[in-house]
N, C-alpha and C positions, 0 to 999 in steps of 0.2 A: 168121299175121296179116301182111298186107302193111304196109310202111312208109307213112306218111302218113295212115293212118286213125286215128281217135280210139279210145282204149281203153275209153272210158266204157261203151258198150253192153255189152262183155264183163263189166266189173266189176259192172254193175248186175244182170246176169244171175246172177252168182255169189252176190250179195247176197241176191237173191230166193230162190235155192235154199237158201241158209244159213238164212234165216229160217223157211221152210217146214219144213226139216229139225229146227230147234230147237224149233219149236211154241211153247207158252206158258211154257217154261222161262225165267224171268227172268234167272237167272244166265248161262245160255248166250247168251241174247239180248244180254245187256250185253257179254259178252266179244266177241261178233262185231262189234257196233256200234261199240265203241271201237277196233276195228282199222282202220275207215275214217273215223270222225268223232271230233272233240274235243268235250269238255264234256258227254258222255252221262251223265245222272244215275244215282247208284248205285241198285241194286235196293231198292225200298221207300221211296225218298226221296219220290217223288211221293205215296204213300199217307200218309206221315208228315205231308206238308204239308197233305193234305186233312184229316187227323185234327186238326191244330192249328187249321186254319181252322174245322172243325166245332165244336171246343171253344170257340173264340172266339165263334162265333155263338151257342152254346147259353147261355154265361154272360153274353154281351153286355158283357163287360169287356175293356178294352184293356190289354195287358201293357206296363207302363211301366218302363223301366230305372231303377235306383237312381241318384240324383244323386251325383255325386262330391263328396267332402268338400272344402269350400273351403280353399285354402291360408291359413296363418296370416297375420296383417297384416304387411306388409313393413316393415322399419325402414330400408330403403335410402333414402338421401337424396342429392340432387344440388343443388349450388349453382346457383341460377337463371342467373346470367351464363354459367356454364360450359354448362349445359343449352341456353341460347339462342344459344351460340357468340358471346357478346359478350365476347370476350377483352380487347378494349381498355378495357373498364370497369376492369380492374386492370392490365393490361400496357400497355406503351408501344407495341406493335405487335400485330397479329393473329397473328403467329407465335408469341407467347407469351414473347418475350424481354424481360426487365427488367420492374421494377414501377414504377408511376407514383409511389407513395409507399411509405414504410415502415409496416408495421403498428405500432400499432393505427390510426394516422391513416387508412391506406387503407380499413380496415374501417369507420371512422366515416362514410365517404362514403354508405354505405347503412344501416348499423346504428347504433342509438342509442349515444351515448357513455355508457357505464355506469361509467366511472371517475370522472368529474368530480363532486365533491361528496361522494364516499365516503371515509371515514377509513381503512378497512382494504382493501387491494388485494392480489389474489392476485399473487404475484411474476411468474409468466410472463406474466400479462396486462399487468401494469405495464410489463414489459420489451419488450412487443410481440412475444412469442413465441406468437402465436395458432396457429401451425402445429405447436406442440408438443402441441396437444390436438385440433385440427381439421384435417381435410383440406380444402384449398381448392376442390377440384373435386367429388369424390363419395366416398361411404363407404357401407358396409354398416350403419352405425349411425346413429341419430337425431342430428340436429343436426351432422352431418358429423364425428362423433367418430371418433378413430383406433381406439379400443377401447370396448367397451360397459361402461357402468355403473362399479362400483368398480374394475375392472381397470385403467381409465385412471388413476384417482387413485394406485393402488398402483405406477404406473410410476415415481413420484417419492417417494411417502410410504410409510413402513414400514406393514405390516399392523398396525392398531391393535389387532386381536383376538388378536394373538400376545403381548400384554403379560401375560396370565394366563389361568387356567382359568374365572374367573368372567367371563362376557361379557355385555354389555348386550344384552338381546333385540332391542331397537329397531335396534342397529347390526348384529347378526348376521343379522337378517331384511331389513333394508332397504338403502337406498343412502345414500352420503355426502351426496347433495343433499337428503335428506329434512330435514337440519339445517343443511347448510352451503350457502352461495352460491358458485358456481364462479368468479365474476369479482371482485366487490367488494361491500362492505357497510359499514355503520356499527358493526358489533359485532365485538369481538375473537374471533379464531378462525375468522373469515369465517362466523359464525353468521347465519342469516336473521333471527332474533329475538334478544332478550336471553336470557341463560342461563335467567332465571326463566321467561319465556314459552315457551322452547323446551322445558323440562322439563315444564311444566304442560300442554303439549299432550297428553301421555300420562298424567302423574301428577297429574291435577287433584284427586285424592282426598286428597292429602297435607295440604292446608290445609282445603279445603272451607269450612264455615262455623263452624270451631272458634273458641272464645273467645280462646285463647291460642296464639300463633304464635311459634315459636323464631326469635330475631332473625336469624340468618344465612339461615334459610329465608325470612322475610319480606323480607329485603334481596336475595334472589335469589342468594345466595352458595353455590349448590349445590356448586360445584367446590372449595370450601374443604374439604369433607369427602369428596366423591365424585370418582372418576375417570370420564369420561364413556363410555369405549369398553370397556375390559376391565381386570381387576385380579387380585390374588391373595387378596383378603379378601372375605368374604361382604358383600353389600350394596353391592359396588364401592367400599368405603371405601378411602381412601388409606393409613390406618393402622388398627391394631386399635381397637376401641370405647374401650378405656381411654385410649389415647393421643390419639385423636380428641378425646374430651371434655376430656381434660387440656390440650389445646392452648389452650383458653379458660378452663376451669375449673380452674386449677392449684392452687387452695386446697382441692381435695377430692381425698383426705382431707387434713385440716389437718396441720400439722407438729407433731411430738412428741405425737401423740395416743396415749393409752393403749389405747384400744379402737377398732377399725375394723370397721364393718358388713361382714359377709363378702361380700355382692355387690359391695360398693364395693371391698374388697381384691381381689376376683377380676377386677375390671374389667367386671362384668356390669351396667353402668349401665341397659341396656335392660330389665332385669328389672323396674324400678320406673317408668322414664320412657319416654315416646314421643319420638322424636328431632325431630319436625317440628312437630306441633301437637296440641293437647288442649283438652278442655272443662274440665280440672282445673288448678289452680294448679301451678306448678313442672312442668308437663308430665307430671304423674302419670298412670299408666294407669287408676288407680282412686283413690278417696279413702280415707283411713284411717278405720276399721281394716280395711276389706275388703282393701285392698292388703297389709296386713300378714299377713292370714290366708292368703295365697297361700303363705307359708313357716311362719309360726307357727300353733301349734294355737289355735283359737278357744275361749278359756277363758270367754267370756261366755255361751255357749250354755246351760250348765247350772248357771250361777252363781246362788246364793240371794241374795247381796248383792254389790254391786260399787262400786267407787270411782267417785265422781261424774264424774272427769275421764278415766276409763279409756279412753273412745272417742276421746279426742284424743291419740293416741300420741305425736305430736311436741311436745305440751305438756310433756312430761317427758323425752322421749328425743330425741337427735340422730339424724337418719336416716343420716348418713354416717360420722362418727367423733366421739370425745369424749375429753377427759382423764380422765373418770371411768369407773368400771366400769359395764357394762350400758348404755353409751351414754347415760348420764344427762346432762341439760343442765347440771347444777350439782351441787355437793356435796349429798348427800341431805338433810342438815339444812337447808340453805338453801332447797332445792328445796320441801320440806315446808312450810317457814316462809312460802313465798310465799302460801300458802292458809290454813294453820293458825296462828293468832296464838299467840305465845309465852305470853301471859298466860293464854290459855284452856287451854293444855296444862299450865301449872303448877297451874291451879286443880283439875285431875283428880288425886285421890290416887294413882291407879294409875301415874302417871308419876314418882312420888316415887322418887329414887335412880337414875333412868335419864337424868339430865341429860347431854348430850354424846354420848349413844349413838345409833346409827342406829335410825330408826323401824322399819326392817324386821326388827329383832330380834324385836319382838312383832307387827307388823302386816304382812299381805300387801298389797302395794301395788296389787294389781289387783282380786281377788275373794276371797270366803271364805263360810263357813257361819255366821259370827258377824256381828252387826250392825255392830260396830266393827272388822271384818276382822281380828280377833285370830287368830293362829295357834293350832292346837290346843295347842301347849306353853305358850302364854301365858295360856290360859283358866283363871281360878281354879277350883280344885276344892272 
């Protein structure tokens, strides 16, 4: 071939010969075509496209790609003056050097003064250390906080949940700001509400519509008995039940008592009493004698005869302690004499010779098979 002439006629001739030689073999045809041209479709690609097109036309449905899952809401926050490049709102120059005022007065230019009129102030806020909690420009957390949630509080405060194995569920599951105000408040401990209102937000069933309310509960002195975050004693008590109750009720059991009721001696006050409120006097869980039957056998169920006063257990017995045996309220002769007149007793011939002796020598004080509650040994034969 002479120089200066175009090679294309020769190349086209070769291509035509090649196509004729390969015939309808799609693989061979594709191999030869890609030698001279770019972007030649793979064998069968065109057919596949037709199939998809046909399938679409048959079903008459458009294939729609799945929508991507939206990202979670962003907590990123930017201080508006910084975002709007209004540096001079806070700084003496647009270069960002120097502050116009010291915090918190500088912050009050835009933000409400939340310290004035408040009795209890968070120390870093009162000292103007706003930047100890907030980034002045931008942050990955809400409210321009340096750290998220409780993590920020624990930068200065010890972890309150480390105080014991018994953890307040609200503290463990929530945030400090559920109960506490971050800047200032009128309540001790930076609480948003009074102690009573704070506790009743969750524990509104403690009082309800009960007739009798324990005074410290009614006064909202929950923290006299309970620790608010975590502790070592069940019920988040500061002390064991016995010591907690004795902090106010130091006369139970009384001094120099001969007989002490076992639950009292064990410090199990809650076996009989509810600590917050009750529909029964003295915050009893049940009225007598049902309460007594929780521990003592019910001797009334199968009794043929019973003492008239037997259902009023505390009419004869002291519930906590007594200087008499069997927790009696008085010496037995004086106790029986409160109801049984001495003249009537002397008029009965059966009492002759028993003056000064305990009535229970002959009589059962509760129930019996005899109308006069005589014990079997005292029944005349």
